[in-house]
Biopython code that builds the backbone (N, CA, C, O; Angstrom):
import numpy as np
from Bio.PDB.StructureBuilder import StructureBuilder

atoms = [
    (1, "MET", "N", (148.111, 72.515, 75.388)),
    (1, "MET", "CA", (147.388, 73.405, 76.253)),
    (1, "MET", "C", (146.330, 74.170, 75.464)),
    (1, "MET", "O", (146.525, 74.499, 74.294)),
    (2, "GLY", "N", (145.212, 74.447, 76.124)),
    (2, "GLY", "CA", (144.135, 75.181, 75.480)),
    (2, "GLY", "C", (144.391, 76.670, 75.454)),
    (2, "GLY", "O", (145.218, 77.189, 76.205)),
    (3, "VAL", "N", (143.676, 77.348, 74.586)),
    (3, "VAL", "CA", (143.780, 78.792, 74.477)),
    (3, "VAL", "C", (142.825, 79.427, 75.476)),
    (3, "VAL", "O", (141.646, 79.077, 75.518)),
    (4, "LYS", "N", (143.320, 80.345, 76.269)),
    (4, "LYS", "CA", (142.487, 81.020, 77.248)),
    (4, "LYS", "C", (141.759, 82.180, 76.571)),
    (4, "LYS", "O", (142.379, 83.070, 75.988)),
    (5, "LYS", "N", (140.430, 82.148, 76.662)),
    (5, "LYS", "CA", (139.628, 83.212, 76.077)),
    (5, "LYS", "C", (139.446, 84.328, 77.086)),
    (5, "LYS", "O", (139.323, 84.085, 78.286)),
    (6, "LYS", "N", (139.430, 85.544, 76.589)),
    (6, "LYS", "CA", (139.167, 86.653, 77.489)),
    (6, "LYS", "C", (137.660, 86.757, 77.704)),
    (6, "LYS", "O", (136.884, 86.367, 76.831)),
    (7, "PRO", "N", (137.240, 87.277, 78.851)),
    (7, "PRO", "CA", (135.806, 87.368, 79.132)),
    (7, "PRO", "C", (135.096, 88.303, 78.149)),
    (7, "PRO", "O", (135.672, 89.281, 77.673)),
    (8, "CYS", "N", (133.880, 87.989, 77.868)),
    (8, "CYS", "CA", (133.061, 88.766, 76.941)),
    (8, "CYS", "C", (132.154, 89.688, 77.760)),
    (8, "CYS", "O", (131.375, 89.206, 78.582)),
    (9, "ASP", "N", (132.241, 90.987, 77.553)),
    (9, "ASP", "CA", (131.437, 91.950, 78.291)),
    (9, "ASP", "C", (130.314, 92.473, 77.398)),
    (9, "ASP", "O", (130.546, 93.248, 76.471)),
    (10, "MET", "N", (129.083, 92.028, 77.702)),
    (10, "MET", "CA", (127.928, 92.472, 76.932)),
    (10, "MET", "C", (127.222, 93.652, 77.593)),
    (10, "MET", "O", (126.167, 94.077, 77.124)),
    (11, "GLY", "N", (127.778, 94.176, 78.656)),
    (11, "GLY", "CA", (127.205, 95.344, 79.313)),
    (11, "GLY", "C", (126.075, 94.988, 80.261)),
    (11, "GLY", "O", (125.752, 93.817, 80.460)),
    (12, "LYS", "N", (125.494, 95.998, 80.830)),
    (12, "LYS", "CA", (124.386, 95.847, 81.782)),
    (12, "LYS", "C", (123.076, 95.693, 81.033)),
    (12, "LYS", "O", (122.854, 96.310, 79.991)),
    (13, "THR", "N", (122.215, 94.857, 81.587)),
    (13, "THR", "CA", (120.935, 94.604, 80.935)),
    (13, "THR", "C", (119.902, 95.679, 81.206)),
    (13, "THR", "O", (119.151, 96.046, 80.301)),
    (14, "GLY", "N", (119.842, 96.189, 82.411)),
    (14, "GLY", "CA", (118.877, 97.245, 82.730)),
    (14, "GLY", "C", (117.429, 96.818, 82.581)),
    (14, "GLY", "O", (116.582, 97.631, 82.212)),
    (15, "PHE", "N", (117.129, 95.559, 82.859)),
    (15, "PHE", "CA", (115.758, 95.050, 82.717)),
    (15, "PHE", "C", (114.789, 95.758, 83.647)),
    (15, "PHE", "O", (115.163, 96.239, 84.717)),
    (16, "ASN", "N", (113.544, 95.812, 83.217)),
    (16, "ASN", "CA", (112.453, 96.174, 84.110)),
    (16, "ASN", "C", (111.401, 95.069, 83.980)),
    (16, "ASN", "O", (111.550, 94.179, 83.143)),
    (17, "GLU", "N", (110.379, 95.111, 84.767)),
    (17, "GLU", "CA", (109.386, 94.026, 84.784)),
    (17, "GLU", "C", (108.683, 93.865, 83.438)),
    (17, "GLU", "O", (108.384, 92.742, 83.034)),
    (18, "GLU", "N", (108.417, 94.959, 82.744)),
    (18, "GLU", "CA", (107.778, 94.890, 81.426)),
    (18, "GLU", "C", (108.670, 94.123, 80.435)),
    (18, "GLU", "O", (108.174, 93.325, 79.640)),
    (19, "ASP", "N", (109.988, 94.371, 80.490)),
    (19, "ASP", "CA", (110.926, 93.652, 79.629)),
    (19, "ASP", "C", (110.875, 92.153, 79.919)),
    (19, "ASP", "O", (110.793, 91.337, 79.001)),
    (20, "TRP", "N", (110.924, 91.800, 81.202)),
    (20, "TRP", "CA", (110.906, 90.377, 81.590)),
    (20, "TRP", "C", (109.614, 89.696, 81.181)),
    (20, "TRP", "O", (109.632, 88.552, 80.728)),
    (21, "GLU", "N", (108.491, 90.389, 81.335)),
    (21, "GLU", "CA", (107.198, 89.813, 80.956)),
    (21, "GLU", "C", (107.199, 89.480, 79.458)),
    (21, "GLU", "O", (106.779, 88.394, 79.060)),
    (22, "ALA", "N", (107.667, 90.408, 78.646)),
    (22, "ALA", "CA", (107.712, 90.190, 77.200)),
    (22, "ALA", "C", (108.688, 89.067, 76.846)),
    (22, "ALA", "O", (108.397, 88.245, 75.976)),
    (23, "TYR", "N", (109.840, 89.028, 77.513)),
    (23, "TYR", "CA", (110.847, 87.990, 77.261)),
    (23, "TYR", "C", (110.293, 86.603, 77.599)),
    (23, "TYR", "O", (110.442, 85.663, 76.819)),
    (24, "ARG", "N", (109.655, 86.484, 78.763)),
    (24, "ARG", "CA", (109.062, 85.194, 79.159)),
    (24, "ARG", "C", (107.955, 84.775, 78.196)),
    (24, "ARG", "O", (107.833, 83.596, 77.865)),
    (25, "TRP", "N", (107.151, 85.735, 77.746)),
    (25, "TRP", "CA", (106.083, 85.423, 76.814)),
    (25, "TRP", "C", (106.667, 84.845, 75.521)),
    (25, "TRP", "O", (106.157, 83.860, 74.986)),
    (26, "CYS", "N", (107.737, 85.465, 75.026)),
    (26, "CYS", "CA", (108.375, 84.972, 73.805)),
    (26, "CYS", "C", (108.870, 83.540, 73.989)),
    (26, "CYS", "O", (108.652, 82.695, 73.121)),
    (27, "ILE", "N", (109.520, 83.265, 75.089)),
    (27, "ILE", "CA", (110.020, 81.910, 75.347)),
    (27, "ILE", "C", (108.870, 80.914, 75.388)),
    (27, "ILE", "O", (108.943, 79.856, 74.762)),
    (28, "ARG", "N", (107.819, 81.239, 76.111)),
    (28, "ARG", "CA", (106.653, 80.333, 76.225)),
    (28, "ARG", "C", (105.978, 80.095, 74.876)),
    (28, "ARG", "O", (105.329, 79.067, 74.682)),
    (29, "ASN", "N", (106.125, 81.030, 73.952)),
    (29, "ASN", "CA", (105.478, 80.926, 72.643)),
    (29, "ASN", "C", (106.464, 80.585, 71.528)),
    (29, "ASN", "O", (106.224, 80.880, 70.357)),
    (30, "ASP", "N", (107.571, 79.963, 71.910)),
    (30, "ASP", "CA", (108.577, 79.475, 70.957)),
    (30, "ASP", "C", (109.128, 80.544, 70.021)),
    (30, "ASP", "O", (109.373, 80.287, 68.843)),
    (31, "ILE", "N", (109.317, 81.728, 70.552)),
    (31, "ILE", "CA", (109.988, 82.786, 69.814)),
    (31, "ILE", "C", (111.303, 83.027, 70.542)),
    (31, "ILE", "O", (111.323, 83.552, 71.655)),
    (32, "ALA", "N", (112.390, 82.643, 69.905)),
    (32, "ALA", "CA", (113.718, 82.744, 70.519)),
    (32, "ALA", "C", (114.424, 83.994, 69.999)),
    (32, "ALA", "O", (114.669, 84.127, 68.800)),
    (33, "ILE", "N", (114.743, 84.895, 70.900)),
    (33, "ILE", "CA", (115.422, 86.139, 70.539)),
    (33, "ILE", "C", (116.672, 86.238, 71.395)),
    (33, "ILE", "O", (116.598, 86.210, 72.623)),
    (34, "GLY", "N", (117.824, 86.353, 70.736)),
    (34, "GLY", "CA", (119.060, 86.410, 71.507)),
    (34, "GLY", "C", (120.232, 86.907, 70.684)),
    (34, "GLY", "O", (120.124, 87.088, 69.471)),
    (35, "PRO", "N", (121.371, 87.128, 71.364)),
    (35, "PRO", "CA", (122.565, 87.631, 70.688)),
    (35, "PRO", "C", (123.372, 86.525, 70.017)),
    (35, "PRO", "O", (123.402, 85.388, 70.488)),
    (36, "VAL", "N", (124.023, 86.874, 68.917)),
    (36, "VAL", "CA", (124.972, 86.002, 68.228)),
    (36, "VAL", "C", (126.241, 86.835, 68.033)),
    (36, "VAL", "O", (126.209, 87.888, 67.396)),
    (37, "ALA", "N", (127.345, 86.358, 68.580)),
    (37, "ALA", "CA", (128.582, 87.143, 68.554)),
    (37, "ALA", "C", (129.180, 87.223, 67.158)),
    (37, "ALA", "O", (129.295, 86.220, 66.453)),
    (38, "LYS", "N", (129.555, 88.425, 66.779)),
    (38, "LYS", "CA", (130.378, 88.639, 65.594)),
    (38, "LYS", "C", (131.838, 88.609, 66.034)),
    (38, "LYS", "O", (132.699, 88.032, 65.370)),
    (39, "ASN", "N", (132.090, 89.253, 67.181)),
    (39, "ASN", "CA", (133.414, 89.266, 67.801)),
    (39, "ASN", "C", (133.219, 89.607, 69.278)),
    (39, "ASN", "O", (132.104, 89.494, 69.788)),
    (40, "ASP", "N", (134.263, 90.015, 69.963)),
    (40, "ASP", "CA", (134.161, 90.300, 71.396)),
    (40, "ASP", "C", (133.410, 91.586, 71.732)),
    (40, "ASP", "O", (133.072, 91.817, 72.893)),
    (41, "THR", "N", (133.148, 92.413, 70.742)),
    (41, "THR", "CA", (132.518, 93.707, 71.023)),
    (41, "THR", "C", (131.270, 93.994, 70.193)),
    (41, "THR", "O", (130.687, 95.069, 70.327)),
    (42, "ALA", "N", (130.851, 93.073, 69.348)),
    (42, "ALA", "CA", (129.691, 93.311, 68.490)),
    (42, "ALA", "C", (128.860, 92.040, 68.362)),
    (42, "ALA", "O", (129.394, 90.937, 68.252)),
    (43, "TRP", "N", (127.533, 92.222, 68.378)),
    (43, "TRP", "CA", (126.618, 91.090, 68.312)),
    (43, "TRP", "C", (125.490, 91.376, 67.338)),
    (43, "TRP", "O", (125.024, 92.508, 67.211)),
    (44, "TYR", "N", (125.062, 90.321, 66.652)),
    (44, "TYR", "CA", (123.846, 90.355, 65.846)),
    (44, "TYR", "C", (122.697, 89.931, 66.749)),
    (44, "TYR", "O", (122.917, 89.393, 67.834)),
    (45, "ILE", "N", (121.473, 90.173, 66.299)),
    (45, "ILE", "CA", (120.309, 89.653, 66.996)),
    (45, "ILE", "C", (119.712, 88.561, 66.135)),
    (45, "ILE", "O", (119.458, 88.757, 64.947)),
    (46, "SER", "N", (119.490, 87.406, 66.746)),
    (46, "SER", "CA", (118.886, 86.267, 66.069)),
    (46, "SER", "C", (117.460, 86.104, 66.585)),
    (46, "SER", "O", (117.216, 86.134, 67.791)),
    (47, "ILE", "N", (116.511, 85.928, 65.646)),
    (47, "ILE", "CA", (115.111, 85.714, 66.008)),
    (47, "ILE", "C", (114.655, 84.428, 65.328)),
    (47, "ILE", "O", (114.659, 84.323, 64.101)),
    (48, "GLY", "N", (114.265, 83.461, 66.138)),
    (48, "GLY", "CA", (113.814, 82.176, 65.616)),
    (48, "GLY", "C", (112.385, 81.889, 66.027)),
    (48, "GLY", "O", (112.004, 82.070, 67.183)),
    (49, "SER", "N", (111.591, 81.431, 65.047)),
    (49, "SER", "CA", (110.193, 81.084, 65.310)),
    (49, "SER", "C", (109.693, 80.172, 64.197)),
    (49, "SER", "O", (109.979, 80.395, 63.021)),
    (50, "LYS", "N", (108.953, 79.160, 64.577)),
    (50, "LYS", "CA", (108.334, 78.234, 63.623)),
    (50, "LYS", "C", (109.344, 77.645, 62.644)),
    (50, "LYS", "O", (109.061, 77.515, 61.454)),
    (51, "GLY", "N", (110.520, 77.291, 63.151)),
    (51, "GLY", "CA", (111.534, 76.652, 62.325)),
    (51, "GLY", "C", (112.336, 77.581, 61.437)),
    (51, "GLY", "O", (113.208, 77.125, 60.698)),
    (52, "LYS", "N", (112.059, 78.874, 61.493)),
    (52, "LYS", "CA", (112.795, 79.846, 60.691)),
    (52, "LYS", "C", (113.613, 80.736, 61.620)),
    (52, "LYS", "O", (113.168, 81.094, 62.711)),
    (53, "THR", "N", (114.808, 81.085, 61.171)),
    (53, "THR", "CA", (115.660, 81.978, 61.954)),
    (53, "THR", "C", (116.133, 83.124, 61.080)),
    (53, "THR", "O", (116.583, 82.917, 59.953)),
    (54, "ASN", "N", (116.029, 84.324, 61.606)),
    (54, "ASN", "CA", (116.506, 85.521, 60.917)),
    (54, "ASN", "C", (117.524, 86.214, 61.802)),
    (54, "ASN", "O", (117.463, 86.136, 63.029)),
    (55, "GLN", "N", (118.452, 86.887, 61.165)),
    (55, "GLN", "CA", (119.503, 87.591, 61.889)),
    (55, "GLN", "C", (119.522, 89.047, 61.448)),
    (55, "GLN", "O", (119.363, 89.345, 60.264)),
    (56, "SER", "N", (119.716, 89.943, 62.391)),
    (56, "SER", "CA", (119.758, 91.370, 62.065)),
    (56, "SER", "C", (120.909, 91.647, 61.096)),
    (56, "SER", "O", (121.964, 91.019, 61.193)),
    (57, "PRO", "N", (120.715, 92.569, 60.177)),
    (57, "PRO", "CA", (121.791, 92.902, 59.232)),
    (57, "PRO", "C", (122.917, 93.695, 59.882)),
    (57, "PRO", "O", (124.051, 93.670, 59.403)),
    (58, "GLU", "N", (122.614, 94.388, 60.957)),
    (58, "GLU", "CA", (123.643, 95.186, 61.621)),
    (58, "GLU", "C", (123.987, 94.591, 62.979)),
    (58, "GLU", "O", (123.236, 93.785, 63.528)),
    (59, "THR", "N", (125.118, 94.995, 63.501)),
    (59, "THR", "CA", (125.554, 94.535, 64.815)),
    (59, "THR", "C", (125.346, 95.648, 65.835)),
    (59, "THR", "O", (125.196, 96.820, 65.490)),
    (60, "TYR", "N", (125.344, 95.242, 67.103)),
    (60, "TYR", "CA", (125.151, 96.170, 68.204)),
    (60, "TYR", "C", (126.257, 95.977, 69.228)),
    (60, "TYR", "O", (126.752, 94.866, 69.418)),
    (61, "GLY", "N", (126.638, 97.055, 69.882)),
    (61, "GLY", "CA", (127.675, 97.005, 70.907)),
    (61, "GLY", "C", (127.101, 96.647, 72.260)),
    (61, "GLY", "O", (125.902, 96.410, 72.406)),
    (62, "LYS", "N", (127.993, 96.612, 73.260)),
    (62, "LYS", "CA", (127.556, 96.221, 74.595)),
    (62, "LYS", "C", (126.497, 97.172, 75.121)),
    (62, "LYS", "O", (126.481, 98.356, 74.784)),
    (63, "THR", "N", (125.639, 96.655, 75.928)),
    (63, "THR", "CA", (124.472, 97.294, 76.530)),
    (63, "THR", "C", (123.393, 97.583, 75.488)),
    (63, "THR", "O", (122.228, 97.269, 75.732)),
    (64, "ILE", "N", (123.728, 98.162, 74.347)),
    (64, "ILE", "CA", (122.745, 98.418, 73.292)),
    (64, "ILE", "C", (122.133, 97.101, 72.823)),
    (64, "ILE", "O", (120.950, 97.058, 72.485)),
    (65, "ILE", "N", (122.920, 96.030, 72.799)),
    (65, "ILE", "CA", (122.399, 94.727, 72.370)),
    (65, "ILE", "C", (121.199, 94.322, 73.223)),
    (65, "ILE", "O", (120.214, 93.804, 72.696)),
    (66, "TRP", "N", (121.271, 94.553, 74.533)),
    (66, "TRP", "CA", (120.155, 94.184, 75.416)),
    (66, "TRP", "C", (118.933, 95.048, 75.149)),
    (66, "TRP", "O", (117.809, 94.546, 75.144)),
    (67, "GLU", "N", (119.139, 96.335, 74.929)),
    (67, "GLU", "CA", (118.019, 97.220, 74.624)),
    (67, "GLU", "C", (117.288, 96.746, 73.374)),
    (67, "GLU", "O", (116.057, 96.716, 73.343)),
    (68, "LYS", "N", (118.042, 96.376, 72.347)),
    (68, "LYS", "CA", (117.439, 95.927, 71.094)),
    (68, "LYS", "C", (116.730, 94.579, 71.255)),
    (68, "LYS", "O", (115.642, 94.384, 70.713)),
    (69, "ILE", "N", (117.337, 93.657, 71.990)),
    (69, "ILE", "CA", (116.705, 92.353, 72.209)),
    (69, "ILE", "C", (115.352, 92.544, 72.884)),
    (69, "ILE", "O", (114.357, 91.953, 72.463)),
    (70, "PHE", "N", (115.312, 93.363, 73.923)),
    (70, "PHE", "CA", (114.048, 93.564, 74.629)),
    (70, "PHE", "C", (113.068, 94.402, 73.828)),
    (70, "PHE", "O", (111.858, 94.287, 74.023)),
    (71, "GLU", "N", (113.554, 95.223, 72.952)),
    (71, "GLU", "CA", (112.677, 95.957, 72.030)),
    (71, "GLU", "C", (111.942, 94.968, 71.128)),
    (71, "GLU", "O", (110.735, 95.092, 70.923)),
    (72, "TYR", "N", (112.670, 93.983, 70.586)),
    (72, "TYR", "CA", (112.045, 92.949, 69.763)),
    (72, "TYR", "C", (111.076, 92.104, 70.580)),
    (72, "TYR", "O", (109.987, 91.789, 70.098)),
    (73, "CYS", "N", (111.441, 91.732, 71.795)),
    (73, "CYS", "CA", (110.545, 90.939, 72.653)),
    (73, "CYS", "C", (109.233, 91.680, 72.882)),
    (73, "CYS", "O", (108.155, 91.097, 72.767)),
    (74, "LYS", "N", (109.330, 92.962, 73.204)),
    (74, "LYS", "CA", (108.121, 93.746, 73.450)),
    (74, "LYS", "C", (107.293, 93.890, 72.175)),
    (74, "LYS", "O", (106.064, 93.901, 72.234)),
    (75, "TYR", "N", (107.949, 94.000, 71.032)),
    (75, "TYR", "CA", (107.229, 94.095, 69.760)),
    (75, "TYR", "C", (106.364, 92.849, 69.544)),
    (75, "TYR", "O", (105.169, 92.963, 69.272)),
    (76, "TYR", "N", (106.966, 91.661, 69.666)),
    (76, "TYR", "CA", (106.215, 90.421, 69.450)),
    (76, "TYR", "C", (105.141, 90.226, 70.511)),
    (76, "TYR", "O", (104.036, 89.787, 70.194)),
    (77, "PHE", "N", (105.444, 90.543, 71.750)),
    (77, "PHE", "CA", (104.477, 90.421, 72.836)),
    (77, "PHE", "C", (103.259, 91.285, 72.558)),
    (77, "PHE", "O", (102.126, 90.811, 72.645)),
    (78, "LYS", "N", (103.485, 92.557, 72.222)),
    (78, "LYS", "CA", (102.372, 93.476, 71.977)),
    (78, "LYS", "C", (101.608, 93.107, 70.717)),
    (78, "LYS", "O", (100.381, 93.208, 70.689)),
    (79, "LYS", "N", (102.300, 92.686, 69.688)),
    (79, "LYS", "CA", (101.660, 92.285, 68.430)),
    (79, "LYS", "C", (100.699, 91.134, 68.660)),
    (79, "LYS", "O", (99.566, 91.171, 68.181)),
    (80, "HIS", "N", (101.128, 90.125, 69.376)),
    (80, "HIS", "CA", (100.284, 88.949, 69.611)),
    (80, "HIS", "C", (99.297, 89.174, 70.742)),
    (80, "HIS", "O", (98.246, 88.534, 70.764)),
    (81, "ASP", "N", (99.594, 90.050, 71.672)),
    (81, "ASP", "CA", (98.678, 90.351, 72.760)),
    (81, "ASP", "C", (97.406, 90.982, 72.208)),
    (81, "ASP", "O", (96.313, 90.697, 72.696)),
    (82, "LYS", "N", (97.535, 91.831, 71.204)),
    (82, "LYS", "CA", (96.361, 92.457, 70.579)),
    (82, "LYS", "C", (95.464, 91.394, 69.935)),
    (82, "LYS", "O", (94.239, 91.456, 70.048)),
    (83, "LYS", "N", (96.085, 90.418, 69.258)),
    (83, "LYS", "CA", (95.332, 89.339, 68.634)),
    (83, "LYS", "C", (94.615, 88.491, 69.687)),
    (83, "LYS", "O", (93.460, 88.112, 69.496)),
    (84, "ASN", "N", (95.293, 88.194, 70.793)),
    (84, "ASN", "CA", (94.726, 87.361, 71.840)),
    (84, "ASN", "C", (93.548, 88.036, 72.525)),
    (84, "ASN", "O", (92.601, 87.356, 72.919)),
    (85, "LYS", "N", (93.581, 89.342, 72.675)),
    (85, "LYS", "CA", (92.473, 90.060, 73.331)),
    (85, "LYS", "C", (91.199, 89.992, 72.496)),
    (85, "LYS", "O", (90.100, 89.981, 73.050)),
    (86, "HIS", "N", (91.331, 89.947, 71.171)),
    (86, "HIS", "CA", (90.159, 89.892, 70.298)),
    (86, "HIS", "C", (89.531, 88.515, 70.255)),
    (86, "HIS", "O", (88.358, 88.388, 69.906)),
    (87, "THR", "N", (90.290, 87.464, 70.605)),
    (87, "THR", "CA", (89.757, 86.111, 70.516)),
    (87, "THR", "C", (89.188, 85.608, 71.840)),
    (87, "THR", "O", (88.609, 84.522, 71.887)),
    (88, "LYS", "N", (89.342, 86.372, 72.906)),
    (88, "LYS", "CA", (88.837, 85.924, 74.219)),
    (88, "LYS", "C", (87.378, 86.191, 74.392)),
    (88, "LYS", "O", (86.811, 85.873, 75.437)),
]
sb = StructureBuilder()
sb.init_structure("model")
sb.init_model(0)
sb.init_chain("A")
sb.init_seg("    ")
for serial, (resi, resn, name, xyz) in enumerate(atoms, 1):
    if name == "N":
        sb.init_residue(resn, " ", resi, " ")
    sb.init_atom(name, np.array(xyz, "f"), 0.0, 1.0, " ", f" {name:<3s}", serial, name[0])
structure = sb.get_structure()
């Protein structure tokens, strides 16, 4: 018989439209940002781009993990959005 895993609670996301826009932009531009479980209550953030992957040195608890993920998404979106505006 298999081992039954207990459900993993990562908390509420609390997204707003600005968060989703940045998240979609990252996906479309091959920047993967997401959680990597350390255990049932703590997660690292993994950021992958151009064949390289980096992981946050610290872990985050439920709900905070989503805030941090979207913080990184908005950072990359805004960083590259400034570059794109100058080239148009």
